[in-house]
NUDO-226819 format. One line per 8 residues: number of its first residue (from 1); their letters; for each residue x, y, z of N, C-alpha, C. Coordinates in pm, 1 decimal, padded with zeros to 6 digits, always signed. Layout:
residues N
NUM	A	X:Y:Z:X:Y:Z:X:Y:Z; ...
END
This chain:
residues 59
1	MPEPDIHE	-00338.7:+12980.0:+06969.9:-00413.6:+13047.0:+07085.3:-00334.8:+13031.6:+07189.9; -00312.0:+13163.6:+07257.1:-00229.3:+13167.4:+07392.9:-00313.0:+13101.9:+07497.2; -00222.2:+13039.0:+07609.2:-00318.5:+12979.5:+07710.7:-00360.3:+13076.3:+07816.5; -00480.9:+13059.2:+07867.5:-00511.7:+13155.1:+07983.9:-00423.7:+13169.2:+08088.6; -00404.4:+13298.9:+08142.3:-00325.4:+13335.1:+08258.6:-00424.8:+13293.1:+08381.2; -00382.6:+13179.4:+08466.0:-00458.8:+13130.9:+08578.2:-00452.3:+13239.4:+08698.2; -00359.4:+13296.0:+08707.0:-00320.1:+13395.3:+08795.0:-00422.3:+13520.7:+08782.1; -00428.2:+13564.5:+08637.8:-00510.3:+13679.8:+08589.3:-00666.0:+13623.9:+08637.4
9	SRLRRLEH	-00699.2:+13496.6:+08609.2:-00826.1:+13466.7:+08624.5:-00871.0:+13450.1:+08774.7; -00776.5:+13413.4:+08849.7:-00791.0:+13405.3:+08982.8:-00807.5:+13548.9:+09040.4; -00747.2:+13637.3:+09001.6:-00754.4:+13786.8:+09044.2:-00883.2:+13834.1:+09005.5; -00918.2:+13804.0:+08901.3:-01057.7:+13851.2:+08847.3:-01168.2:+13813.1:+08934.8; -01146.2:+13678.3:+08956.7:-01251.4:+13594.3:+09026.8:-01250.5:+13667.5:+09186.1; -01140.0:+13701.7:+09229.5:-01136.0:+13766.1:+09360.3:-01193.5:+13908.8:+09363.8; -01157.0:+13956.2:+09240.2:-01221.4:+14109.7:+09247.2:-01360.7:+14100.2:+09237.0; -01432.0:+14016.4:+09152.2:-01557.3:+14010.4:+09144.7:-01646.5:+13969.7:+09279.5
17	LAVALVNE	-01567.5:+13866.2:+09364.4:-01603.6:+13841.6:+09481.1:-01618.1:+13957.2:+09576.5; -01503.5:+14044.9:+09580.2:-01494.0:+14147.8:+09667.9:-01607.5:+14250.2:+09632.0; -01626.2:+14267.2:+09502.5:-01718.8:+14384.7:+09460.5:-01870.1:+14326.8:+09514.4; -01907.6:+14207.4:+09504.7:-02023.6:+14156.8:+09530.6:-02061.7:+14153.3:+09688.6; -01957.7:+14123.6:+09776.2:-01948.8:+14126.4:+09903.7:-01972.5:+14291.6:+09946.1; -01906.7:+14359.2:+09900.1:-01908.7:+14504.2:+09945.0:-02053.1:+14564.5:+09894.8; -02096.0:+14538.2:+09781.9:-02226.1:+14567.7:+09707.7:-02338.7:+14535.2:+09823.7; -02323.1:+14395.9:+09864.7:-02435.9:+14362.3:+09949.3:-02429.3:+14418.9:+10080.0
25	AAAGNSPG	-02300.9:+14448.0:+10132.8:-02296.4:+14508.8:+10266.9:-02340.5:+14654.3:+10246.1; -02312.6:+14712.4:+10153.0:-02336.0:+14865.8:+10145.1:-02509.1:+14867.6:+10112.3; -02562.1:+14788.7:+10046.8:-02702.7:+14771.9:+10021.5:-02776.9:+14754.1:+10155.0; -02711.9:+14734.1:+10263.9:-02803.2:+14680.1:+10387.5:-02848.7:+14545.3:+10395.0; -02801.6:+14469.7:+10309.3:-02875.9:+14325.4:+10312.5:-02802.5:+14231.6:+10409.3; -02714.5:+14286.0:+10472.3:-02635.2:+14228.9:+10591.2:-02635.9:+14299.2:+10706.5; -02742.5:+14322.9:+10774.1:-02774.3:+14403.4:+10907.7:-02668.2:+14388.7:+11003.9; -02591.0:+14268.8:+11012.5:-02493.2:+14247.5:+11130.3:-02354.5:+14302.2:+11074.6
33	LLDPDIDL	-02348.2:+14343.6:+10950.3:-02206.0:+14372.1:+10902.5:-02191.3:+14523.8:+10924.3; -02092.0:+14560.2:+11003.9:-02068.9:+14679.9:+11058.6:-01955.2:+14756.7:+10957.6; -01937.4:+14893.8:+10952.2:-01802.4:+14935.7:+10891.4:-01687.0:+14853.5:+10928.9; -01636.6:+14833.1:+11042.2:-01521.3:+14770.8:+11083.4:-01519.8:+14647.3:+11026.7; -01615.1:+14574.3:+11004.9:-01635.6:+14434.1:+10948.2:-01594.4:+14461.1:+10786.0; -01632.4:+14556.3:+10740.7:-01630.1:+14580.6:+10594.4:-01469.3:+14616.4:+10576.8; -01420.6:+14701.8:+10668.5:-01260.7:+14728.7:+10647.0:-01187.6:+14604.4:+10668.2; -01226.9:+14516.7:+10757.3:-01159.3:+14388.9:+10791.5:-01176.2:+14317.7:+10644.1
41	LLDRLEGL	-01282.6:+14315.3:+10584.4:-01292.6:+14222.3:+10475.2:-01219.3:+14282.5:+10370.6; -01211.2:+14413.9:+10353.2:-01123.5:+14457.4:+10229.4:-00989.7:+14437.4:+10262.1; -00917.6:+14460.0:+10391.4:-00800.9:+14430.7:+10438.0:-00767.3:+14274.1:+10385.1; -00837.5:+14172.9:+10423.6:-00823.0:+14035.9:+10398.8:-00815.9:+14021.8:+10258.7; -00893.9:+14090.2:+10170.7:-00907.8:+14054.7:+10031.5:-00767.5:+14138.6:+09970.7; -00739.8:+14241.6:+10020.3:-00608.9:+14292.1:+09988.3:-00477.1:+14214.2:+10001.7; -00493.5:+14135.6:+10105.6:-00378.2:+14051.5:+10157.2:-00373.8:+13940.8:+10059.7; -00494.3:+13885.8:+10023.1:-00513.3:+13768.0:+09924.4:-00449.6:+13806.2:+09791.8
49	VERLRASR	-00490.2:+13920.0:+09747.6:-00438.9:+13989.8:+09608.9:-00292.5:+13971.5:+09613.1; -00238.5:+14025.8:+09724.5:-00084.4:+14044.4:+09735.4:-00020.0:+13891.5:+09731.3; -00092.4:+13810.3:+09782.0:-00030.8:+13672.6:+09820.5:-00021.2:+13609.0:+09668.4; -00147.7:+13639.0:+09597.3:-00146.5:+13572.1:+09463.5:-00053.1:+13639.8:+09378.3; -00038.0:+13784.6:+09377.1:+00062.8:+13822.8:+09301.3:+00213.5:+13784.2:+09336.1; +00228.2:+13755.6:+09452.0:+00380.6:+13717.2:+09513.2:+00393.3:+13562.7:+09436.1; +00296.6:+13486.0:+09450.1:+00303.6:+13348.9:+09395.4:+00322.6:+13361.8:+09226.0; +00282.0:+13456.0:+09184.8:+00296.9:+13472.9:+09036.1:+00429.4:+13518.6:+08987.7
57	GGP	+00505.8:+13592.1:+09100.8:+00651.5:+13625.5:+09071.3:+00629.5:+13755.5:+09010.4; +00551.2:+13828.4:+09001.1:+00546.5:+13973.2:+08915.9:+00479.9:+14079.0:+09008.9; +00475.2:+14198.0:+08940.7:+00430.5:+14309.7:+09030.6:+00275.9:+14307.3:+09040.0
END
């Protein structure tokens, strides 16, 4: 049985977290969260994904 890819697992967890946060914001459950805040959140998450990919040493 192959070992699980820890980077892929982290990437999936990050993806699920991002979707949950954006869904909550879009549903209006966070009245203080504005479009610029959502854009900043997405930018930060993209940066985290890039750092995770770079640490893996692959595309």
